[in-house]
N, C-alpha and C positions, 0 to 999 in steps of 0.2 A: 063772221065775216071767216071765211074759205079763203085756205093756202093761196088757193090761185089768184082770187079777188086783192089779198093782202099782198100778194109780191106784185102783181101790177102797180097797186097803189104807190109801194114804194120806189118802183122804178120811175114813177111819173116824177114824183116828190125830187128824188135825185137829179134829172133830166132838166127839171123845171126851175127849180129853186135852189141847187147847189149848183148848175151850170144852163144858167140860161142863154137865151139866143143872144147872139155878139151886139153892142151897139157899142157906141161911139164912148172909150173910156174916160169920165173925168179926170180919175186920179192912176197913176202911175207909180210903179216902184222906184226906188231910188238909182235903180241899174237901167230907169228910161223905160222899163216893161210891163206891159199889164200880164196879167196870168189869165191865159185863154186857152185853155186845151178845146181842140177840135172832138164835136159829136162824137168821132170816129171813134177816140181814144177812148171814149166815156165806153161806149159798146164792146168795145177789146175788153176791156174789164170786166165787166161785167157779167159779159159771157163767157170768160175765161179763169173767172177766181176760182179757187178753193171755197169749202166751206170753213168759216169761222169757230175754230175752238172756244169757246165761250163759258168763262169762268166769273162766278158772281166776287167781289174782293171783299173780306172783312172790314167791318166798321167799328168803332170806338165810341163808349160814352163818357169818357174822362171830360169832354168837353164844361159838362154840368158842373163839375165844381169847381172851375173854372169862372165859368159864368157868372155864379153863385156868390163869388166869394170879390167877383169885380175885380179880379186881376188886370195886368198891364201887362207890355212889351208879349204879347204872342202872337202865333199863327196859328188857323184851325182849315185843316181843309175840308169845305163841306163835299166837293164830288165837282169834276170835270176841271173847270178853271177859275171857280170859285173859291175864294179865301175870304174871311175874317182874317184883317191885319190890325190888333189891337193896339195900339201907343199912347202913353200918357198924355199926346197931343192931341187926341182923336182915334176914330177908329173908323178902317177903309173897309168895305167891302165890293171885291173885284166880281167882275162876270156874273152877275147873281143870275141862277138858272135854278129856279125850283118846281119847274112845270113835270110833268110824267114825260113828254116826249120835247126833243129838241126840233121843232117843226111848227108851222101854221096851221097844222090839224090837228084837233085831239084824239082822230084814229089813226092817222097813219105819220108815217116818219120815224124817225131812230126815237125808241124808248128807252128809259132809263134802266141799267143792270140793277141799281142800286137808289134808295129814296135818299135826299139830302141830308148830310148826318145832321143838321139842324134845320129844323122849321122856322119859317119868318116870324113865326110867333114866339119864337125862344132866342131869338137873336138879343145880345147885347145893343146896347143903343148903340145905331149905326152914323155916323157923320159923313161920309164920302162915299159915292158909290163910282167907280170906275166900270166904265164900257171901252172892252178893245178895237170893236167891230161889232157891223150889225148880221152875222150870221145867224140862226138859228140857235146854235148850243153855247153862244156867248152876250147876246142882246135877246132877251127873256122881255117881251113887253107886258105879259099877264104879271111875271113877277116886278118888274119896275113898278107897274101901279099900286101893287100892295104894299111895296116898300115903302113907296111914297106916302101912304095911307098911315103907313105905322108911327115912320118918319117926318113928318111932314119939314121940318129942316134941314132935311138930309139933305146936299148938295150932289148934284149929277154930271160927272166929267164925260161927255162923248165927244166922239171922232168928229171933223168938220162932216156936214149933210146927214147929222143924225137924232137933229136938234128937233126936226119938224117932226119925225114921228113922238117923240115924248110932249110936244106941244099939243098934238094933236090927241093923244091920251091924259091929256090935264097933268102932266107931271110938273111942278114948278121947280126955279132953283138948278140949271141949267144951264151949262158953262160947255162950248163951244170949242173944238181944238183943230188947230193944224199943226202938221209938226213942228217941233222946239218951239213950239209955243208954251209958257208956262203963266202960271197964275199963284198967287198964295194964299192962302185961307190961314188964318190962325196963325200957327207955328210950323205948320206944313209947306213947300213949298212942292207941287205938281209941273211934272214937264211932258207931253206927251210925244214920244220918240218914233221913227218912221222904224218896220220890219216890214220882210217879206211877205203879202197875204193878198187879199183881193177882198171883195165884199159884194154884196147881194143879198135879198128878199122878196124879189117876186121873178118877174119874166120881163123887164125892161130897165133894169136899176141896176144892172152889174158896172160895179166899180164906179158908181155916183156918188159915194160916199166915203171917207176915207176910211184906214186901219191903220194900228199901229199899238205900241206898247207904252206903259207908264212908270216916269222913276220919278219917286215920290221921295224928298227928304226929310226929317224931322231934325233939330238942334243934334241930337246925339246918333241917328240910324239912318241909313240908306236905303233905299229899297228898289227893286224893279223886279214886273207883271209884264211878261213878255206878251202874253194875250194869244195869238196863233200866227206862227211864223216858219216858214222855210228856213233853210241856213242860208247867212247871205253876210257881207261885207258890215250891214247895219251894228251887228253887235259891238265890232271892235271902235266902231264910229261914235257910238254910246257912254263908250270908254273913255275914249277922247275927248267929248266933247262934257262928260258930268262925272268919270270917274267910275271906279268899282264901288257896285252896290254891296253893302253888307250884307242883305239879303237876296236873292232873287228867286221868280217862280217861273218856272221852264217846261213849255209842253213837251213831253217825251214822247206819243203816239198819234194816231189817224198818219202812217207813211206809210204802208204798203197799199197797192204796188210801189215802188219807189219811183218805176221810170213817170208812172201817174202822179205821185202824190210830191214828189221829193221839193218843187219850186214852191208849194204850200205849205208842209208839215214838215217838220224835221225826223231824223230818225234819235233813236238813243244815242248813238252814238258823236251823233250832229249838235245833239242836245248837250252833250258833255262840254264838245270842241265850242258852240255858241257862252257857257256858262266860261271856259278859260278866256273867251274873247273879252268875254263882258268885265272878267277878272271880279266875278263874286266870291264872297268869304263861305257863305253856305248856299246851297240851292235846293229848291224843294219841288219834285216832279209835280206835273200836273196832266192833265186832257190827255187820260187813259181810266181806263177803269169803270166808265159812268155810263157812256154810250157806245153801241157798237158804229163806227162811221166809216169804216175803212176794213180791210182784207185781213190784218195781222191777228193772232191771238188773243185774248186781251187779257192775259199775264206777260205778254213776251217783251212790253217796253221796259217792266221794271226791272225783268228777267236779265236782259242787254244792260240796263244801266248799271247793275249790280257786278256784272261779268266786265265790262268797259273800266269802271273803278277800280276793281280788282289787276285790272292788265295796269294800268296807270301808275299804280300804287297810291289812289286819290279817294278822301274819302267825306268828301263835303258836297257829296249828292245826295240828299234825304228823298227816301221812297215812306213815305207816311200814310197811316190808313184814314179815312176822313170821320174826323170827329176826334181824332189824335191832335193835341196841346203841344206845340215846340215852341217856346221859351228861346226869343232870341236877345236877349241879355238877362242873364243871370244874377 
C-alpha cells in the first residue's frame, strides 16, 4: 500500500471512528458536558502538527519466572492500558488489547510499536476482565473473544451500553455498570467510577455508552485503574467516596496538542496531580509507548513525569517496562 493511500486511510479512521458526526449524547461527564470537538479543530490539528519522533520502548521478560512460580500480589504492564493485577483473591486483567492495531480495520489505524509483553496463551489464569470504555485502544473485541475462549469462567465488567457488543460476540459472564455501581465477586469488591472522557466505535454512537475507571479492593489492598481521562474533579470525588487507593494506574500520554486533547487526556503533570487528588500511595504510568495516537514524541511522557516528580520531590509515580514485574506487597 503506497504512502499516500495509507495517509488517507489514517485520516479517514480519525475522522470517522475517533470523531464521528454529532449525535444526541446519551451520556455526559460529571460536569454536565459531553466532549464534542468540532471537525474544524480536527483539521486544524492534522494540518498543523509537526512530525512525531517515534522511539520504541524496551520490554522485559522477567514475567516468565513469576508466572511459572504462580506468585501473588504483583502487577505487570503488558502495554498501553493493559495490566495483569494478580492478588491472592483473584487476578484482574485491565483493558486487554492484544491486536496489532487499535482499529476496526486490520490494514489501517494506529499500529502497535511493540508487541504485547505477554501473549494471551502465556497469561496466568484470569478471573476478571475490566473495560473502561469502548474506544478501540481499550475495548478490543478480538482479544476479548480469545480471552473468553481461554478463560471461560472469567467475568467481564463493562460500562453501561457495552454489554450488547460482547453479547453479539457470544462472550458470557458480562456485568454492566453505571457510575458508582458496585459488585462483590468473592473477596473482590469492584466499583465503577466517573472519569472525564467520551465513547464511540462507529458513525452514530458517540457517547451512547458510558466510560469510567475501576476501583477495586481485596481484604488487604485497594486499586484504581483510571482507564482514559482528562484531568477533572472526579479524582477528588473518588477519594472522598472510596478513599485513597494503595495502587493506581494512571494514563500519562496522548495529550498533544493540549488545546485539542486536554479535555480527554491528561498531560504528565496533570497525571501527577490526579494521583495526588486520589491519595494514591503508588502509581504506575500507562497509556504511552504502545500506540502513536497524538503528536507528542513517544518518550516525552515518562520524561516529563520524572522531571515533575523530581521538582516535587516525590517518588511514588513509577515508570515500568512492559513485562516488568512489580510486587505491591513484599
